[in-house]
PyMOL Python script that loads the backbone (N, CA, C, O; Angstrom):
from pymol import cmd

cmd.read_pdbstr("""\
ATOM      1  N   MET A   1     210.679 183.725   7.616  1.00  0.00           N
ATOM      2  CA  MET A   1     210.714 185.088   7.161  1.00  0.00           C
ATOM      3  C   MET A   1     210.440 185.155   5.647  1.00  0.00           C
ATOM      4  O   MET A   1     209.738 186.049   5.175  1.00  0.00           O
ATOM      5  N   LEU A   2     211.005 184.197   4.897  1.00  0.00           N
ATOM      6  CA  LEU A   2     210.773 184.201   3.455  1.00  0.00           C
ATOM      7  C   LEU A   2     209.323 183.902   3.108  1.00  0.00           C
ATOM      8  O   LEU A   2     208.758 184.513   2.201  1.00  0.00           O
ATOM      9  N   LEU A   3     208.723 182.965   3.827  1.00  0.00           N
ATOM     10  CA  LEU A   3     207.313 182.653   3.574  1.00  0.00           C
ATOM     11  C   LEU A   3     206.404 183.834   3.893  1.00  0.00           C
ATOM     12  O   LEU A   3     205.375 184.016   3.243  1.00  0.00           O
ATOM     13  N   ALA A   4     206.774 184.629   4.877  1.00  0.00           N
ATOM     14  CA  ALA A   4     205.988 185.805   5.220  1.00  0.00           C
ATOM     15  C   ALA A   4     206.017 186.840   4.098  1.00  0.00           C
ATOM     16  O   ALA A   4     205.068 187.606   3.931  1.00  0.00           O
ATOM     17  N   GLN A   5     207.107 186.860   3.330  1.00  0.00           N
ATOM     18  CA  GLN A   5     207.222 187.783   2.208  1.00  0.00           C
ATOM     19  C   GLN A   5     206.681 187.196   0.913  1.00  0.00           C
ATOM     20  O   GLN A   5     206.686 187.866  -0.120  1.00  0.00           O
ATOM     21  N   GLY A   6     206.210 185.944   0.959  1.00  0.00           N
ATOM     22  CA  GLY A   6     205.640 185.312  -0.222  1.00  0.00           C
ATOM     23  C   GLY A   6     206.667 184.661  -1.124  1.00  0.00           C
ATOM     24  O   GLY A   6     206.385 184.409  -2.296  1.00  0.00           O
ATOM     25  N   ILE A   7     207.860 184.382  -0.602  1.00  0.00           N
ATOM     26  CA  ILE A   7     208.923 183.772  -1.390  1.00  0.00           C
ATOM     27  C   ILE A   7     208.901 182.268  -1.147  1.00  0.00           C
ATOM     28  O   ILE A   7     208.917 181.822   0.000  1.00  0.00           O
ATOM     29  N   THR A   8     208.862 181.490  -2.221  1.00  0.00           N
ATOM     30  CA  THR A   8     208.878 180.032  -2.110  1.00  0.00           C
ATOM     31  C   THR A   8     210.069 179.492  -2.878  1.00  0.00           C
ATOM     32  O   THR A   8     210.650 180.187  -3.713  1.00  0.00           O
ATOM     33  N   SER A   9     210.429 178.257  -2.595  1.00  0.00           N
ATOM     34  CA  SER A   9     211.561 177.642  -3.286  1.00  0.00           C
ATOM     35  C   SER A   9     211.121 177.176  -4.673  1.00  0.00           C
ATOM     36  O   SER A   9     209.939 176.928  -4.914  1.00  0.00           O
ATOM     37  N   CYS A  10     212.073 177.064  -5.561  1.00  0.00           N
ATOM     38  CA  CYS A  10     211.757 176.597  -6.921  1.00  0.00           C
ATOM     39  C   CYS A  10     212.607 175.374  -7.253  1.00  0.00           C
ATOM     40  O   CYS A  10     212.982 175.177  -8.409  1.00  0.00           O
ATOM     41  N   ILE A  11     212.913 174.555  -6.256  1.00  0.00           N
ATOM     42  CA  ILE A  11     213.709 173.358  -6.456  1.00  0.00           C
ATOM     43  C   ILE A  11     212.758 172.166  -6.543  1.00  0.00           C
ATOM     44  O   ILE A  11     211.928 171.981  -5.653  1.00  0.00           O
ATOM     45  N   PRO A  12     212.861 171.355  -7.595  1.00  0.00           N
ATOM     46  CA  PRO A  12     211.957 170.204  -7.707  1.00  0.00           C
ATOM     47  C   PRO A  12     212.312 169.117  -6.691  1.00  0.00           C
ATOM     48  O   PRO A  12     213.444 169.041  -6.214  1.00  0.00           O
ATOM     49  N   SER A  13     211.329 168.283  -6.374  1.00  0.00           N
ATOM     50  CA  SER A  13     211.543 167.167  -5.455  1.00  0.00           C
ATOM     51  C   SER A  13     212.328 166.066  -6.151  1.00  0.00           C
ATOM     52  O   SER A  13     212.336 165.978  -7.379  1.00  0.00           O
ATOM     53  N   ARG A  14     212.982 165.233  -5.362  1.00  0.00           N
ATOM     54  CA  ARG A  14     213.672 164.077  -5.926  1.00  0.00           C
ATOM     55  C   ARG A  14     212.649 163.031  -6.365  1.00  0.00           C
ATOM     56  O   ARG A  14     211.502 163.050  -5.919  1.00  0.00           O
ATOM     57  N   ARG A  15     213.063 162.139  -7.224  1.00  0.00           N
ATOM     58  CA  ARG A  15     212.130 161.150  -7.764  1.00  0.00           C
ATOM     59  C   ARG A  15     211.617 160.184  -6.698  1.00  0.00           C
ATOM     60  O   ARG A  15     210.475 159.729  -6.770  1.00  0.00           O
ATOM     61  N   ASN A  16     212.455 159.872  -5.714  1.00  0.00           N
ATOM     62  CA  ASN A  16     212.048 158.872  -4.729  1.00  0.00           C
ATOM     63  C   ASN A  16     211.291 159.475  -3.541  1.00  0.00           C
ATOM     64  O   ASN A  16     211.030 158.775  -2.563  1.00  0.00           O
ATOM     65  N   ARG A  17     210.945 160.728  -3.611  1.00  0.00           N
ATOM     66  CA  ARG A  17     210.189 161.363  -2.523  1.00  0.00           C
ATOM     67  C   ARG A  17     208.726 160.950  -2.602  1.00  0.00           C
ATOM     68  O   ARG A  17     208.139 160.930  -3.684  1.00  0.00           O
ATOM     69  N   ASN A  18     208.142 160.621  -1.457  1.00  0.00           N
ATOM     70  CA  ASN A  18     206.751 160.168  -1.432  1.00  0.00           C
ATOM     71  C   ASN A  18     205.780 161.288  -1.781  1.00  0.00           C
ATOM     72  O   ASN A  18     204.858 161.089  -2.572  1.00  0.00           O
ATOM     73  N   ARG A  19     205.983 162.457  -1.198  1.00  0.00           N
ATOM     74  CA  ARG A  19     205.085 163.592  -1.457  1.00  0.00           C
ATOM     75  C   ARG A  19     205.818 164.620  -2.301  1.00  0.00           C
ATOM     76  O   ARG A  19     206.818 165.187  -1.859  1.00  0.00           O
ATOM     77  N   ARG A  20     205.341 164.861  -3.488  1.00  0.00           N
ATOM     78  CA  ARG A  20     205.974 165.822  -4.397  1.00  0.00           C
ATOM     79  C   ARG A  20     205.631 167.250  -3.979  1.00  0.00           C
ATOM     80  O   ARG A  20     204.490 167.547  -3.628  1.00  0.00           O
ATOM     81  N   LEU A  21     206.621 168.119  -4.021  1.00  0.00           N
ATOM     82  CA  LEU A  21     206.403 169.526  -3.715  1.00  0.00           C
ATOM     83  C   LEU A  21     206.214 170.302  -5.022  1.00  0.00           C
ATOM     84  O   LEU A  21     206.926 170.052  -5.995  1.00  0.00           O
ATOM     85  N   PRO A  22     205.284 171.220  -5.053  1.00  0.00           N
ATOM     86  CA  PRO A  22     205.075 171.986  -6.285  1.00  0.00           C
ATOM     87  C   PRO A  22     206.218 172.977  -6.519  1.00  0.00           C
ATOM     88  O   PRO A  22     206.779 173.534  -5.575  1.00  0.00           O
ATOM     89  N   TYR A  23     206.547 173.183  -7.790  1.00  0.00           N
ATOM     90  CA  TYR A  23     207.568 174.163  -8.155  1.00  0.00           C
ATOM     91  C   TYR A  23     207.265 174.683  -9.555  1.00  0.00           C
ATOM     92  O   TYR A  23     206.538 174.059 -10.328  1.00  0.00           O
ATOM     93  N   SER A  24     207.831 175.824  -9.853  1.00  0.00           N
ATOM     94  CA  SER A  24     207.610 176.443 -11.152  1.00  0.00           C
ATOM     95  C   SER A  24     208.763 176.080 -12.085  1.00  0.00           C
ATOM     96  O   SER A  24     209.918 176.374 -11.777  1.00  0.00           O
ATOM     97  N   LYS A  25     208.470 175.454 -13.209  1.00  0.00           N
ATOM     98  CA  LYS A  25     209.527 175.071 -14.156  1.00  0.00           C
ATOM     99  C   LYS A  25     210.180 176.300 -14.776  1.00  0.00           C
ATOM    100  O   LYS A  25     211.376 176.292 -15.067  1.00  0.00           O
ATOM    101  N   ARG A  26     209.403 177.342 -14.976  1.00  0.00           N
ATOM    102  CA  ARG A  26     209.949 178.572 -15.552  1.00  0.00           C
ATOM    103  C   ARG A  26     210.961 179.215 -14.605  1.00  0.00           C
ATOM    104  O   ARG A  26     212.031 179.644 -15.036  1.00  0.00           O
ATOM    105  N   LEU A  27     210.627 179.282 -13.324  1.00  0.00           N
ATOM    106  CA  LEU A  27     211.557 179.844 -12.347  1.00  0.00           C
ATOM    107  C   LEU A  27     212.792 178.969 -12.179  1.00  0.00           C
ATOM    108  O   LEU A  27     213.888 179.479 -11.948  1.00  0.00           O
ATOM    109  N   TYR A  28     212.621 177.652 -12.294  1.00  0.00           N
ATOM    110  CA  TYR A  28     213.757 176.752 -12.155  1.00  0.00           C
ATOM    111  C   TYR A  28     214.755 176.970 -13.294  1.00  0.00           C
ATOM    112  O   TYR A  28     215.965 176.902 -13.079  1.00  0.00           O
ATOM    113  N   LYS A  29     214.254 177.231 -14.500  1.00  0.00           N
ATOM    114  CA  LYS A  29     215.157 177.517 -15.622  1.00  0.00           C
ATOM    115  C   LYS A  29     215.900 178.833 -15.403  1.00  0.00           C
ATOM    116  O   LYS A  29     217.084 178.933 -15.722  1.00  0.00           O
ATOM    117  N   LEU A  30     215.225 179.831 -14.868  1.00  0.00           N
ATOM    118  CA  LEU A  30     215.888 181.099 -14.567  1.00  0.00           C
ATOM    119  C   LEU A  30     216.916 180.932 -13.460  1.00  0.00           C
ATOM    120  O   LEU A  30     217.964 181.578 -13.487  1.00  0.00           O
ATOM    121  N   ARG A  31     216.633 180.078 -12.491  1.00  0.00           N
ATOM    122  CA  ARG A  31     217.568 179.801 -11.405  1.00  0.00           C
ATOM    123  C   ARG A  31     218.859 179.215 -11.959  1.00  0.00           C
ATOM    124  O   ARG A  31     219.949 179.554 -11.497  1.00  0.00           O
ATOM    125  N   HIS A  32     218.736 178.342 -12.942  1.00  0.00           N
ATOM    126  CA  HIS A  32     219.918 177.750 -13.568  1.00  0.00           C
ATOM    127  C   HIS A  32     220.778 178.821 -14.236  1.00  0.00           C
ATOM    128  O   HIS A  32     222.005 178.758 -14.170  1.00  0.00           O
ATOM    129  N   LYS A  33     220.156 179.784 -14.864  1.00  0.00           N
ATOM    130  CA  LYS A  33     220.918 180.856 -15.513  1.00  0.00           C
ATOM    131  C   LYS A  33     221.680 181.691 -14.495  1.00  0.00           C
ATOM    132  O   LYS A  33     222.823 182.078 -14.739  1.00  0.00           O
ATOM    133  N   VAL A  34     221.056 181.971 -13.359  1.00  0.00           N
ATOM    134  CA  VAL A  34     221.722 182.749 -12.312  1.00  0.00           C
ATOM    135  C   VAL A  34     222.898 181.976 -11.730  1.00  0.00           C
ATOM    136  O   VAL A  34     223.965 182.544 -11.500  1.00  0.00           O
ATOM    137  N   GLU A  35     222.703 180.674 -11.489  1.00  0.00           N
ATOM    138  CA  GLU A  35     223.784 179.867 -10.937  1.00  0.00           C
ATOM    139  C   GLU A  35     224.944 179.744 -11.914  1.00  0.00           C
ATOM    140  O   GLU A  35     226.101 179.758 -11.495  1.00  0.00           O
ATOM    141  N   SER A  36     224.663 179.624 -13.198  1.00  0.00           N
ATOM    142  CA  SER A  36     225.757 179.550 -14.171  1.00  0.00           C
ATOM    143  C   SER A  36     226.480 180.888 -14.288  1.00  0.00           C
ATOM    144  O   SER A  36     227.681 180.910 -14.556  1.00  0.00           O
ATOM    145  N   LEU A  37     225.775 182.003 -14.094  1.00  0.00           N
ATOM    146  CA  LEU A  37     226.439 183.306 -14.093  1.00  0.00           C
ATOM    147  C   LEU A  37     227.407 183.411 -12.922  1.00  0.00           C
ATOM    148  O   LEU A  37     228.518 183.916 -13.086  1.00  0.00           O
ATOM    149  N   PHE A  38     227.001 182.940 -11.733  1.00  0.00           N
ATOM    150  CA  PHE A  38     227.905 182.961 -10.586  1.00  0.00           C
ATOM    151  C   PHE A  38     229.116 182.067 -10.828  1.00  0.00           C
ATOM    152  O   PHE A  38     230.222 182.408 -10.410  1.00  0.00           O
ATOM    153  N   ALA A  39     228.929 180.937 -11.488  1.00  0.00           N
ATOM    154  CA  ALA A  39     230.059 180.059 -11.794  1.00  0.00           C
ATOM    155  C   ALA A  39     231.031 180.746 -12.742  1.00  0.00           C
ATOM    156  O   ALA A  39     232.245 180.611 -12.588  1.00  0.00           O
ATOM    157  N   LYS A  40     230.515 181.478 -13.714  1.00  0.00           N
ATOM    158  CA  LYS A  40     231.388 182.202 -14.637  1.00  0.00           C
ATOM    159  C   LYS A  40     232.081 183.374 -13.953  1.00  0.00           C
ATOM    160  O   LYS A  40     233.222 183.696 -14.285  1.00  0.00           O
ATOM    161  N   LEU A  41     231.402 184.016 -12.998  1.00  0.00           N
ATOM    162  CA  LEU A  41     232.014 185.119 -12.258  1.00  0.00           C
ATOM    163  C   LEU A  41     233.215 184.639 -11.450  1.00  0.00           C
ATOM    164  O   LEU A  41     234.201 185.361 -11.308  1.00  0.00           O
ATOM    165  N   LYS A  42     233.130 183.423 -10.922  1.00  0.00           N
ATOM    166  CA  LYS A  42     234.230 182.910 -10.117  1.00  0.00           C
ATOM    167  C   LYS A  42     235.452 182.577 -10.956  1.00  0.00           C
ATOM    168  O   LYS A  42     236.535 182.382 -10.405  1.00  0.00           O
ATOM    169  N   ASP A  43     235.308 182.508 -12.265  1.00  0.00           N
ATOM    170  CA  ASP A  43     236.470 182.309 -13.138  1.00  0.00           C
ATOM    171  C   ASP A  43     237.356 183.549 -13.167  1.00  0.00           C
ATOM    172  O   ASP A  43     238.546 183.446 -13.464  1.00  0.00           O
ATOM    173  N   TRP A  44     236.810 184.690 -12.871  1.00  0.00           N
ATOM    174  CA  TRP A  44     237.578 185.929 -12.835  1.00  0.00           C
ATOM    175  C   TRP A  44     238.290 185.997 -11.488  1.00  0.00           C
ATOM    176  O   TRP A  44     237.637 186.072 -10.447  1.00  0.00           O
ATOM    177  N   ARG A  45     239.592 185.972 -11.500  1.00  0.00           N
ATOM    178  CA  ARG A  45     240.370 185.867 -10.275  1.00  0.00           C
ATOM    179  C   ARG A  45     240.158 187.050  -9.337  1.00  0.00           C
ATOM    180  O   ARG A  45     240.117 186.872  -8.120  1.00  0.00           O
ATOM    181  N   ARG A  46     240.028 188.223  -9.873  1.00  0.00           N
ATOM    182  CA  ARG A  46     239.855 189.414  -9.037  1.00  0.00           C
ATOM    183  C   ARG A  46     238.588 189.316  -8.190  1.00  0.00           C
ATOM    184  O   ARG A  46     238.570 189.761  -7.042  1.00  0.00           O
ATOM    185  N   ILE A  47     237.540 188.739  -8.750  1.00  0.00           N
ATOM    186  CA  ILE A  47     236.285 188.614  -8.017  1.00  0.00           C
ATOM    187  C   ILE A  47     236.336 187.429  -7.055  1.00  0.00           C
ATOM    188  O   ILE A  47     235.830 187.517  -5.936  1.00  0.00           O
ATOM    189  N   ALA A  48     236.947 186.314  -7.486  1.00  0.00           N
ATOM    190  CA  ALA A  48     236.991 185.122  -6.641  1.00  0.00           C
ATOM    191  C   ALA A  48     237.800 185.355  -5.371  1.00  0.00           C
ATOM    192  O   ALA A  48     237.466 184.810  -4.319  1.00  0.00           O
ATOM    193  N   THR A  49     238.860 186.158  -5.454  1.00  0.00           N
ATOM    194  CA  THR A  49     239.696 186.397  -4.273  1.00  0.00           C
ATOM    195  C   THR A  49     239.371 187.713  -3.586  1.00  0.00           C
ATOM    196  O   THR A  49     239.892 187.986  -2.504  1.00  0.00           O
ATOM    197  N   ARG A  50     238.534 188.519  -4.182  1.00  0.00           N
ATOM    198  CA  ARG A  50     238.074 189.804  -3.642  1.00  0.00           C
ATOM    199  C   ARG A  50     239.244 190.706  -3.253  1.00  0.00           C
ATOM    200  O   ARG A  50     239.480 190.978  -2.076  1.00  0.00           O
ATOM    201  N   TYR A  51     239.964 191.159  -4.270  1.00  0.00           N
ATOM    202  CA  TYR A  51     241.097 192.045  -4.058  1.00  0.00           C
ATOM    203  C   TYR A  51     240.691 193.425  -3.556  1.00  0.00           C
ATOM    204  O   TYR A  51     241.429 194.050  -2.794  1.00  0.00           O
ATOM    205  N   ASP A  52     239.542 193.895  -3.971  1.00  0.00           N
ATOM    206  CA  ASP A  52     239.126 195.253  -3.633  1.00  0.00           C
ATOM    207  C   ASP A  52     238.742 195.365  -2.168  1.00  0.00           C
ATOM    208  O   ASP A  52     238.083 194.481  -1.621  1.00  0.00           O
ATOM    209  N   ARG A  53     239.156 196.451  -1.537  1.00  0.00           N
ATOM    210  CA  ARG A  53     238.849 196.650  -0.123  1.00  0.00           C
ATOM    211  C   ARG A  53     237.480 197.272   0.079  1.00  0.00           C
ATOM    212  O   ARG A  53     236.777 196.934   1.031  1.00  0.00           O
ATOM    213  N   CYS A  54     237.104 198.158  -0.790  1.00  0.00           N
ATOM    214  CA  CYS A  54     235.826 198.866  -0.641  1.00  0.00           C
ATOM    215  C   CYS A  54     234.696 198.050  -1.274  1.00  0.00           C
ATOM    216  O   CYS A  54     234.856 197.474  -2.350  1.00  0.00           O
ATOM    217  N   ALA A  55     233.577 198.014  -0.601  1.00  0.00           N
ATOM    218  CA  ALA A  55     232.437 197.234  -1.083  1.00  0.00           C
ATOM    219  C   ALA A  55     231.871 197.813  -2.376  1.00  0.00           C
ATOM    220  O   ALA A  55     231.448 197.059  -3.252  1.00  0.00           O
ATOM    221  N   HIS A  56     231.855 199.137  -2.509  1.00  0.00           N
ATOM    222  CA  HIS A  56     231.268 199.734  -3.710  1.00  0.00           C
ATOM    223  C   HIS A  56     232.157 199.487  -4.935  1.00  0.00           C
ATOM    224  O   HIS A  56     231.636 199.369  -6.044  1.00  0.00           O
ATOM    225  N   ILE A  57     233.452 199.406  -4.769  1.00  0.00           N
ATOM    226  CA  ILE A  57     234.334 199.089  -5.900  1.00  0.00           C
ATOM    227  C   ILE A  57     234.170 197.619  -6.285  1.00  0.00           C
ATOM    228  O   ILE A  57     234.154 197.276  -7.467  1.00  0.00           O
ATOM    229  N   PHE A  58     234.046 196.749  -5.271  1.00  0.00           N
ATOM    230  CA  PHE A  58     233.833 195.333  -5.549  1.00  0.00           C
ATOM    231  C   PHE A  58     232.519 195.113  -6.282  1.00  0.00           C
ATOM    232  O   PHE A  58     232.458 194.335  -7.235  1.00  0.00           O
ATOM    233  N   LEU A  59     231.466 195.795  -5.842  1.00  0.00           N
ATOM    234  CA  LEU A  59     230.166 195.664  -6.502  1.00  0.00           C
ATOM    235  C   LEU A  59     230.228 196.149  -7.943  1.00  0.00           C
ATOM    236  O   LEU A  59     229.654 195.520  -8.832  1.00  0.00           O
ATOM    237  N   SER A  60     230.915 197.256  -8.184  1.00  0.00           N
ATOM    238  CA  SER A  60     231.025 197.748  -9.553  1.00  0.00           C
ATOM    239  C   SER A  60     231.829 196.783 -10.422  1.00  0.00           C
ATOM    240  O   SER A  60     231.544 196.640 -11.611  1.00  0.00           O
ATOM    241  N   THR A  61     232.835 196.118  -9.839  1.00  0.00           N
ATOM    242  CA  THR A  61     233.597 195.119 -10.593  1.00  0.00           C
ATOM    243  C   THR A  61     232.724 193.926 -10.939  1.00  0.00           C
ATOM    244  O   THR A  61     232.792 193.408 -12.054  1.00  0.00           O
ATOM    245  N   VAL A  62     231.910 193.488  -9.999  1.00  0.00           N
ATOM    246  CA  VAL A  62     231.005 192.366 -10.255  1.00  0.00           C
ATOM    247  C   VAL A  62     229.998 192.732 -11.345  1.00  0.00           C
ATOM    248  O   VAL A  62     229.737 191.928 -12.240  1.00  0.00           O
ATOM    249  N   LEU A  63     229.439 193.919 -11.279  1.00  0.00           N
ATOM    250  CA  LEU A  63     228.459 194.340 -12.290  1.00  0.00           C
ATOM    251  C   LEU A  63     229.096 194.477 -13.668  1.00  0.00           C
ATOM    252  O   LEU A  63     228.498 194.091 -14.673  1.00  0.00           O
ATOM    253  N   LEU A  64     230.297 195.022 -13.717  1.00  0.00           N
ATOM    254  CA  LEU A  64     230.990 195.150 -14.999  1.00  0.00           C
ATOM    255  C   LEU A  64     231.315 193.783 -15.582  1.00  0.00           C
ATOM    256  O   LEU A  64     231.149 193.564 -16.782  1.00  0.00           O
ATOM    257  N   THR A  65     231.773 192.870 -14.749  1.00  0.00           N
ATOM    258  CA  THR A  65     232.094 191.525 -15.218  1.00  0.00           C
ATOM    259  C   THR A  65     230.845 190.783 -15.675  1.00  0.00           C
ATOM    260  O   THR A  65     230.876 190.086 -16.689  1.00  0.00           O
ATOM    261  N   ALA A  66     229.761 190.923 -14.948  1.00  0.00           N
ATOM    262  CA  ALA A  66     228.505 190.274 -15.337  1.00  0.00           C
ATOM    263  C   ALA A  66     228.008 190.826 -16.677  1.00  0.00           C
ATOM    264  O   ALA A  66     227.461 190.086 -17.495  1.00  0.00           O
ATOM    265  N   THR A  67     228.200 192.114 -16.890  1.00  0.00           N
ATOM    266  CA  THR A  67     227.813 192.705 -18.174  1.00  0.00           C
ATOM    267  C   THR A  67     228.670 192.148 -19.297  1.00  0.00           C
ATOM    268  O   THR A  67     228.158 191.830 -20.370  1.00  0.00           O
ATOM    269  N   LEU A  68     229.964 192.028 -19.061  1.00  0.00           N
ATOM    270  CA  LEU A  68     230.858 191.461 -20.078  1.00  0.00           C
ATOM    271  C   LEU A  68     230.535 190.023 -20.387  1.00  0.00           C
ATOM    272  O   LEU A  68     230.559 189.619 -21.550  1.00  0.00           O
ATOM    273  N   ILE A  69     230.230 189.232 -19.357  1.00  0.00           N
ATOM    274  CA  ILE A  69     229.910 187.819 -19.560  1.00  0.00           C
ATOM    275  C   ILE A  69     228.618 187.678 -20.370  1.00  0.00           C
ATOM    276  O   ILE A  69     228.544 186.849 -21.277  1.00  0.00           O
ATOM    277  N   SER A  70     227.615 188.474 -20.050  1.00  0.00           N
ATOM    278  CA  SER A  70     226.352 188.377 -20.777  1.00  0.00           C
ATOM    279  C   SER A  70     226.455 188.919 -22.197  1.00  0.00           C
ATOM    280  O   SER A  70     225.708 188.503 -23.082  1.00  0.00           O
ATOM    281  N   TRP A  71     227.388 189.851 -22.412  1.00  0.00           N
ATOM    282  CA  TRP A  71     227.548 190.441 -23.731  1.00  0.00           C
ATOM    283  C   TRP A  71     228.332 189.524 -24.669  1.00  0.00           C
ATOM    284  O   TRP A  71     228.054 189.471 -25.867  1.00  0.00           O
ATOM    285  N   LEU A  72     229.310 188.806 -24.121  1.00  0.00           N
ATOM    286  CA  LEU A  72     230.130 187.908 -24.947  1.00  0.00           C
ATOM    287  C   LEU A  72     229.403 186.661 -25.179  1.00  0.00           C
ATOM    288  O   LEU A  72     229.912 185.765 -25.852  1.00  0.00           O
TER     289      LEU A  72
END
""", "prot")
cmd.dss("prot")
cmd.show_as("cartoon", "prot")
cmd.util.cbc("prot")
cmd.orient("prot")
């Protein structure tokens, strides 16, 4: 389904792989930033344990926290 939409992976191959798969170094660097943002989000206990019952309140908490993390 992802290939049909034109989405490809941006994970580099391991060194011992016989056939190297192409990947974009620029996208891989952006992927690292997204993963580190998720790691920082999990430091916030309210988000890690998902105290909020409503999905829209939880989403607004995640967006507010992500804004605070990027601003600090």
